[in-house]
Structure formats: C-alpha cells, structure tokens
C-alpha positions in Angstrom: 0.1 0.0 -0.5 1.2 3.3 -0.9 2.0 5.7 1.5 3.7 9.0 3.0 7.4 8.7 3.6 7.9 9.9 6.7 6.1 6.4 8.0 9.4 4.9 7.1 11.2 6.5 10.3 12.5 4.6 12.6 10.1 6.0 15.6 7.2 6.2 13.2 7.5 2.2 12.6 8.5 1.7 16.7 4.8 3.7 16.9 3.0 1.8 14.3 4.2 -2.0 15.6 2.8 -0.6 19.1 -0.4 0.2 17.9 -0.9 -2.9 15.4 -0.4 -4.7 18.6 -3.0 -3.1 20.5 -5.3 -3.6 17.1 -4.4 -7.6 17.0 -5.1 -7.5 20.7 -8.7 -5.9 19.8 -8.8 -8.9 17.0 -8.2 -11.2 19.6 -11.0 -10.5 21.9 -13.2 -10.2 18.6 -11.9 -14.2 18.4 -13.0 -15.3 21.9 -16.5 -13.7 21.3 -16.9 -15.4 18.0 -15.4 -18.6 19.2 -17.3 -18.9 22.2 -20.4 -18.1 19.8 -19.3 -21.5 17.7 -18.8 -23.5 20.8 -22.1 -22.8 22.2 -23.6 -23.4 19.2 -21.6 -26.4 18.6 -22.9 -27.9 21.8 -26.3 -27.2 21.1 -26.5 -28.8 18.0 -24.7 -32.0 19.0 -28.2 -33.1 20.4 -29.2 -32.9 16.8 -25.9 -34.5 15.3 -22.8 -35.7 15.9 -21.4 -34.1 13.4 -21.8 -30.7 14.9 -18.7 -31.9 17.4 -16.3 -30.3 14.8 -17.9 -26.8 15.3 -17.3 -27.3 18.7 -13.5 -27.9 18.1 -13.5 -25.2 15.9 -15.4 -23.0 18.3 -12.5 -23.5 20.8 -9.8 -23.3 18.5 -11.2 -19.8 17.3 -11.5 -19.2 21.6 -7.8 -20.5 22.3 -6.0 -18.3 19.0 -8.1 -15.0 20.6 -6.1 -15.5 24.1 -3.0 -15.8 22.5 -3.5 -12.8 21.0 -4.3 -10.7 23.4 -1.5 -12.8 25.9 0.5 -11.6 23.0 0.3 -10.1 19.5 1.7 -10.6 16.7 1.3 -11.1 12.8 1.9 -14.7 13.6 -1.3 -15.3 15.7 -3.2 -13.0 13.3 -2.2 -15.6 10.5 -3.2 -18.3 12.7 -6.0 -16.3 13.8 -7.2 -16.4 10.1 -6.3 -19.5 9.2 -9.3 -20.9 11.5 -11.8 -18.4 10.4 -10.8 -19.9 7.0 -11.7 -23.3 8.4 -14.3 -22.0 10.0 -16.0 -20.8 7.3 -15.4 -24.0 4.6 -17.2 -26.3 8.2 -20.2 -23.9 7.6 -19.9 -23.8 3.9 -20.1 -27.9 3.5 -22.9 -27.9 6.3 -24.6 -25.8 4.2 -23.8 -27.7 1.1 -25.3 -31.1 3.0 -28.4 -29.5 3.9 -28.7 -28.1 0.6 -28.8 -32.0 0.1 -31.2 -32.8 2.6 -33.9 -30.5 2.4 -33.3 -28.5 -1.0 -32.5 -25.4 0.4 -29.6 -23.0 0.5 -29.4 -21.1 3.5 -26.3 -18.5 2.7 -27.1 -16.3 5.5 -24.8 -18.1 8.0 -21.8 -17.5 5.5 -21.8 -14.2 5.0 -20.0 -13.0 8.9 -17.4 -15.6 8.5 -17.1 -14.3 4.9 -16.3 -10.6 6.3 -14.2 -11.5 8.8 -11.7 -13.4 6.8 -11.7 -10.4 4.6 -10.8 -8.2 7.2 -8.2 -10.2 8.7 -6.6 -10.8 5.4 -6.3 -7.5 4.9 -4.5 -6.4 7.9 -2.2 -9.2 7.8 -1.5 -8.6 4.3 -0.9 -4.6 5.3 1.3 -5.6 8.3 3.9 -8.7 6.8 6.6 -6.1 6.1 6.5 -5.2 10.1 6.9 -8.5 11.2 10.3 -7.7 13.2 9.2 -5.1 14.4 5.7 -6.1 15.9 7.7 -8.9 17.3 10.6 -7.3 18.8 9.1 -3.8 20.4 10.6 -3.4 23.3 8.2 -4.0 26.5 9.7 -0.8 28.3 9.3 0.8 24.9 5.8 0.0 24.7 4.9 1.3 28.1 6.8 4.4 27.6 4.7 5.0 24.8 1.0 4.4 26.4 1.9 6.5 29.2 3.0 9.8 27.0 -0.5 8.7 25.3 -2.2 8.6 27.8 -1.0 11.8 29.8 -1.0 13.8 26.2 -5.2 12.2 26.3 -5.6 14.0 29.7 -4.6 17.3 28.8 -7.3 20.4 29.1 -7.2 21.9 26.1 -7.9 25.4 27.1 -4.7 25.5 29.3 -2.2 24.0 26.5 -1.8 26.2 23.5 0.5 23.8 22.0 -2.0 20.8 21.8 -4.5 20.5 19.4 -7.8 18.3 18.8 -9.8 17.2 16.1 -13.2 18.1 15.5 -14.7 14.8 16.3 -12.5 14.6 19.8 -11.4 11.7 18.4 -7.8 12.1 17.3 -5.3 15.2 19.5 -1.5 16.2 18.6 1.1 17.5 20.7 2.9 20.1 18.8 6.9 20.7 19.6 9.4 23.2 17.8 9.5 21.2 14.9 7.3 18.0 15.1 3.7 17.1 16.0 3.1 14.1 17.9 -0.4 12.5 16.6 -2.3 10.2 18.8 -5.9 8.4 18.6 -8.1 8.3 21.8 -8.5 4.7 20.9 -4.6 4.3 20.5 -5.0 2.8 17.3 -2.8 5.3 15.6 0.1 7.3 16.4 3.1 8.9 14.4 5.2 12.0 14.5 5.3 14.4 11.7 7.5 17.3 10.9 6.2 20.8 9.8 6.8 20.1 6.5 4.7 16.3 6.9 1.9 18.7 8.4 1.8 21.4 6.4 1.9 18.9 3.0 -1.2 16.4 4.7 -3.3 20.2 4.4 -5.8 19.7 1.6 -6.9 23.1 1.7 -4.8 25.8 3.0 -6.9 29.1 2.8 -10.1 27.5 5.0 -10.4 28.2 8.1 -11.2 25.2 9.3 -8.3 22.6 8.2 -8.2 19.2 6.9 -5.4 17.4 7.3 -4.8 14.2 5.1 -2.2 11.2 5.4 -1.8 8.3 3.7 -0.5 5.6 6.6 0.8 2.3 5.8 -2.8 0.7 7.1 -5.1 3.2 6.4 -6.1 6.4 4.9 -6.2 9.0 7.9 -8.4 12.4 7.9 -8.5 14.5 10.5 -10.7 17.8 10.2 -10.2 20.7 13.1 -12.6 23.2 13.8 -11.4 27.2 14.0 -9.5 27.7 17.0 -7.6 24.2 16.6 -7.1 25.4 12.9 -5.3 28.9 13.9 -3.4 27.1 16.7 -2.0 25.0 13.6 -1.7 27.7 11.5 0.2 29.7 14.3 2.6 26.4 14.8 3.3 26.3 11.0 4.1 30.1 10.8 2.5 30.2 7.8 -0.5 32.1 9.4 -1.1 35.0 7.3 -0.7 32.5 4.0 -3.5 30.1 5.1 -5.9 32.5 5.9 -8.5 33.7 3.6 
C-alpha cells in the first residue's frame, strides 16, 4: 500500500508496531467472542447430530487464538486466527451444502459474517506483513512508555495547552513541539510523528478556516478535521498564518 514516506522513519515504525499490537489484541477479543459463540452453537447442535462436534473444536480453536492474541500479539497469531477463520468458513459452507442435499434449500446467511471476518483479517495481515519484525521485537519498556505518553496527552485540558490541538470529533490529538507534531488517537490505534513539512503537505485546503489533514498511513488513510480555534493553533505553529488564511 502506498503511504507517506515519513512513516518509514524509525520512530514511526515503532509507533506503528505498538499500535498494531493494540489492533491484534482487539482482534483477539473478537476472536474470543466468536469462539465462544461457535462453541456454544456446536454444543447445542450436537444434540441434533454428532457431526457438529467439529464446530465445537473449531470454536475452541478460535477461542484459543483469541486468548493468545491478547497475551502475545504478533503477526503469527493473526495468521493463525485467519487460518482458523477460513476453516470455520469452510465448515459452515460444507454444512450448508449438506443441508442443500438433504432439504433442497441453501441458506447463505450463515456464510456472510465468517467471510467478512476472513476479508478483514487477511487485509490486515497483508498490510502489516512488512512490520513483522518490529511488531514481535518491540521493547516492552518502549511500549509502556509510549502508552503513558499517549495517556498523558489525552488527559491534558485544551484551554490550558496552547500547543495541543484536537480534531473536531475529539478522536485525535496532536502535541505540537518546535519542529514536530505527535498525533495520537483516543483509541490508541494510530500514533505517529510528523514534521512541520509533513503536516503542511497534509493540509488539503490551506486557505480554509477549518483545516483538514489527510495522511497516507501504511494501514489506512487518515483524515483529520479541526475546528476554527484548533486550526488557528495549527496555523500559528506552522508559522504560515498569513499564507493560509483567506
């Protein structure tokens, strides 16, 4: 996936790796829920046919990979979870075909959600493959220090912090320093550092009163919009207030 070059800087690779671990952990929670649901469905369905013990096994496998993703997030765990999701989809497909042969009706509704899960997991694994080493080898102390920094920034009161800006939807904040800006989303899923040049290049309409920033992140496109007050803070920091105001 094409992305802005500054994301390849060492500090941003570390931040992406840390945020990716958070993402894999969240996927793990979904895996646990999905595993529990399938395990329960399998246990109930065993009363109908012993063949449904396969669903119980797959549910337990999904539950196990979800727990592992929480304990030790890595691309290897994400791959395992993807494989289990594919097997689970094939199981549901096989059961649907079997029901078609027995009853003459085919119900695809039970295949849509598993297929969507596979698409999401595969997409993340493909995009994050180049960060495998950083994700698995990130220093635990760096992870903890970054979390503390992020939480401290999110707790700051904007009215007392002239060098902190916040998006209109309050989902992202940025700490403005002499020559860089540290962006952090409240869900801790995205965090990165950009220079003044990087931030300036991300502004879609410099003459707008409410600035919009677009970043090509390695995982997804990021779009941040600021209200007039926070836009003025950004303009002042960029030292181009006279150029970007209409």
